[in-house]
NUTIDREN-298940 format. One line per field, with one value per residue (C-alpha): residue in one letter; x negated, y, z; residue number from 1. Coordinates in steps of 0.05 Angstrom, whole numbers, always signed. Layout:
! residues N
aa: (a / ...)
u: (X / ...)
v: (Y / ...)
w: (Z / ...)
i: (NUM / ...)
//
This chain:
! residues 195
aa: (m / s / a / i / d / d / m / a / l / s / d / e / a / l / e / a / w / m / a / v / k / i / n / r / r / p / l / v / r / t / m / s / a / l / d / g / f / v / t / s / a / v / t / g / p / r / f / p / d / p / q / d / w / m / c / p / l / m / g / l / p / r / d / v / l / a / k / g / s / a / t / d / r / a / v / f / a / s / v / a / r / i / h / n / r / i / n / e / t / l / f / d / r / p / q / d / y / a / p / r / f / a / t / k / p / r / g / g / i / d / a / r / p / w / c / q / g / f / y / a / a / m / n / l / n / i / k / k / w / k / r / l / l / d / l / n / n / p / h / n / g / l / l / l / p / i / l / i / y / c / v / d / k / g / e / v / r / p / r / q / a / q / a / r / t / r / d / r / a / l / h / r / a / r / g / v / q / r / h / r / p / r / h / p / r / s / a / r / t / p / l / r / h / p / l)
u: (+1 / -24 / -18 / +43 / +76 / +63 / +94 / +147 / +223 / +263 / +313 / +370 / +337 / +318 / +388 / +421 / +369 / +390 / +469 / +465 / +485 / +435 / +399 / +357 / +382 / +357 / +366 / +398 / +438 / +435 / +379 / +410 / +397 / +329 / +309 / +337 / +297 / +233 / +236 / +246 / +181 / +139 / +160 / +171 / +125 / +74 / +77 / +14 / +22 / +59 / +88 / +116 / +171 / +171 / +183 / +239 / +266 / +280 / +284 / +219 / +171 / +109 / +66 / +102 / +32 / -2 / +57 / +122 / +156 / +137 / +206 / +191 / +125 / +156 / +211 / +152 / +116 / +185 / +182 / +112 / +123 / +185 / +146 / +86 / +135 / +169 / +101 / +70 / +124 / +131 / +59 / +38 / +102 / +152 / +194 / +212 / +235 / +307 / +348 / +371 / +443 / +499 / +559 / +631 / +678 / +714 / +653 / +611 / +555 / +559 / +500 / +524 / +478 / +421 / +431 / +441 / +380 / +347 / +374 / +356 / +280 / +288 / +319 / +253 / +206 / +257 / +207 / +170 / +228 / +257 / +230 / +268 / +329 / +328 / +392 / +353 / +302 / +314 / +292 / +342 / +384 / +336 / +361 / +436 / +449 / +432 / +455 / +523 / +536 / +509 / +541 / +509 / +525 / +561 / +578 / +648 / +631 / +588 / +526 / +568 / +598 / +534 / +510 / +572 / +551 / +478 / +503 / +548 / +490 / +447 / +496 / +502 / +429 / +422 / +484 / +521 / +593 / +640 / +693 / +768 / +820 / +871 / +932 / +914 / +947 / +991 / +972 / +1022 / +1008 / +960 / +904 / +918 / +845 / +803 / +739)
v: (-3 / +68 / +138 / +157 / +95 / +93 / +170 / +163 / +151 / +92 / +93 / +103 / +152 / +194 / +187 / +211 / +273 / +292 / +284 / +333 / +406 / +450 / +513 / +476 / +457 / +399 / +388 / +316 / +287 / +215 / +161 / +150 / +216 / +221 / +162 / +192 / +260 / +220 / +183 / +242 / +280 / +217 / +200 / +272 / +327 / +334 / +391 / +420 / +403 / +348 / +404 / +445 / +395 / +359 / +415 / +446 / +374 / +363 / +443 / +444 / +502 / +496 / +497 / +435 / +401 / +449 / +484 / +437 / +399 / +326 / +314 / +355 / +317 / +250 / +274 / +293 / +234 / +193 / +223 / +210 / +139 / +138 / +172 / +117 / +61 / +82 / +103 / +39 / +1 / +43 / +41 / -32 / -69 / -28 / -89 / -91 / -16 / -16 / +55 / +59 / +71 / +85 / +32 / +53 / +48 / -10 / -42 / -32 / +21 / +90 / +123 / +193 / +210 / +183 / +222 / +284 / +275 / +263 / +324 / +366 / +354 / +370 / +437 / +454 / +441 / +464 / +499 / +437 / +398 / +446 / +410 / +344 / +381 / +409 / +387 / +387 / +347 / +269 / +244 / +281 / +221 / +186 / +230 / +223 / +164 / +210 / +277 / +250 / +253 / +323 / +388 / +451 / +509 / +561 / +515 / +483 / +422 / +371 / +350 / +298 / +344 / +380 / +305 / +302 / +368 / +342 / +277 / +320 / +364 / +305 / +268 / +326 / +342 / +272 / +266 / +219 / +225 / +214 / +155 / +190 / +142 / +167 / +146 / +156 / +100 / +123 / +124 / +64 / +17 / -31 / -67 / -122 / -147 / -147 / -99)
w: (+2 / -12 / +24 / -18 / +2 / +72 / +71 / +28 / +54 / +30 / -28 / +15 / +59 / +2 / -30 / +38 / +37 / -32 / -20 / +44 / +26 / +48 / +34 / -23 / -85 / -116 / -188 / -176 / -120 / -135 / -146 / -217 / -232 / -202 / -246 / -308 / -292 / -271 / -339 / -384 / -340 / -355 / -431 / -453 / -464 / -407 / -356 / -336 / -262 / -234 / -183 / -238 / -236 / -176 / -134 / -174 / -179 / -103 / -86 / -48 / -41 / -94 / -34 / -6 / +12 / +48 / +85 / +80 / +136 / +152 / +119 / +56 / +43 / +56 / +2 / -42 / -34 / -49 / -119 / -133 / -113 / -160 / -217 / -207 / -213 / -275 / -303 / -295 / -317 / -385 / -403 / -382 / -378 / -425 / -439 / -359 / -358 / -340 / -325 / -260 / -276 / -224 / -215 / -224 / -165 / -208 / -230 / -295 / -306 / -306 / -351 / -343 / -279 / -305 / -372 / -340 / -300 / -363 / -391 / -330 / -341 / -410 / -389 / -346 / -406 / -456 / -503 / -508 / -531 / -579 / -642 / -617 / -607 / -672 / -713 / -771 / -747 / -761 / -694 / -660 / -665 / -616 / -565 / -582 / -533 / -478 / -499 / -514 / -431 / -426 / -427 / -438 / -385 / -429 / -480 / -483 / -528 / -508 / -545 / -580 / -620 / -645 / -656 / -708 / -741 / -745 / -781 / -824 / -848 / -860 / -900 / -941 / -951 / -972 / -1018 / -977 / -992 / -936 / -952 / -958 / -973 / -1025 / -984 / -909 / -866 / -817 / -742 / -727 / -785 / -754 / -791 / -838 / -830 / -769 / -772)
i: (1 / 2 / 3 / 4 / 5 / 6 / 7 / 8 / 9 / 10 / 11 / 12 / 13 / 14 / 15 / 16 / 17 / 18 / 19 / 20 / 21 / 22 / 23 / 24 / 25 / 26 / 27 / 28 / 29 / 30 / 31 / 32 / 33 / 34 / 35 / 36 / 37 / 38 / 39 / 40 / 41 / 42 / 43 / 44 / 45 / 46 / 47 / 48 / 49 / 50 / 51 / 52 / 53 / 54 / 55 / 56 / 57 / 58 / 59 / 60 / 61 / 62 / 63 / 64 / 65 / 66 / 67 / 68 / 69 / 70 / 71 / 72 / 73 / 74 / 75 / 76 / 77 / 78 / 79 / 80 / 81 / 82 / 83 / 84 / 85 / 86 / 87 / 88 / 89 / 90 / 91 / 92 / 93 / 94 / 95 / 96 / 97 / 98 / 99 / 100 / 101 / 102 / 103 / 104 / 105 / 106 / 107 / 108 / 109 / 110 / 111 / 112 / 113 / 114 / 115 / 116 / 117 / 118 / 119 / 120 / 121 / 122 / 123 / 124 / 125 / 126 / 127 / 128 / 129 / 130 / 131 / 132 / 133 / 134 / 135 / 136 / 137 / 138 / 139 / 140 / 141 / 142 / 143 / 144 / 145 / 146 / 147 / 148 / 149 / 150 / 151 / 152 / 153 / 154 / 155 / 156 / 157 / 158 / 159 / 160 / 161 / 162 / 163 / 164 / 165 / 166 / 167 / 168 / 169 / 170 / 171 / 172 / 173 / 174 / 175 / 176 / 177 / 178 / 179 / 180 / 181 / 182 / 183 / 184 / 185 / 186 / 187 / 188 / 189 / 190 / 191 / 192 / 193 / 194 / 195)
//
């Protein structure tokens, strides 16, 4: 075990700390969102200093290691431990990586918190992500499974609508015609053959 592991909080204690409403404003409030945020920080454009994303992520002061309380340092160590785990998994054993999705009350997975955490990290470093967010960039589609769950502040439509616009623009640029039947089927008419 390393010094970080000795100092770090358990996952349950860290999630309880994030859920408490205090003066600090962490960018995420669940372990799923934290996992998405850290995954974005590991896989996306690099931050010059890990504290540039770790401190805002948890609502900690920039000088947390020098002047923070024991709890603040434990929270910082917890995020560092999660970062190291994700980094090691993605770069040494990528086939073992699995996003930490939340579960829905009635069962099943809920990818929304993870995706919103990923997008929150993108927003901290948005200038470096701009190229991938350009709707004319063919690689923009790689982010669609994540962005489909995210809504920009000040924007009513979700990123999914932007994706549809991008797809239409790409189809027009490539000369792809959208199929439109001559006689649209009424909404009540069932399909006569399986898809």
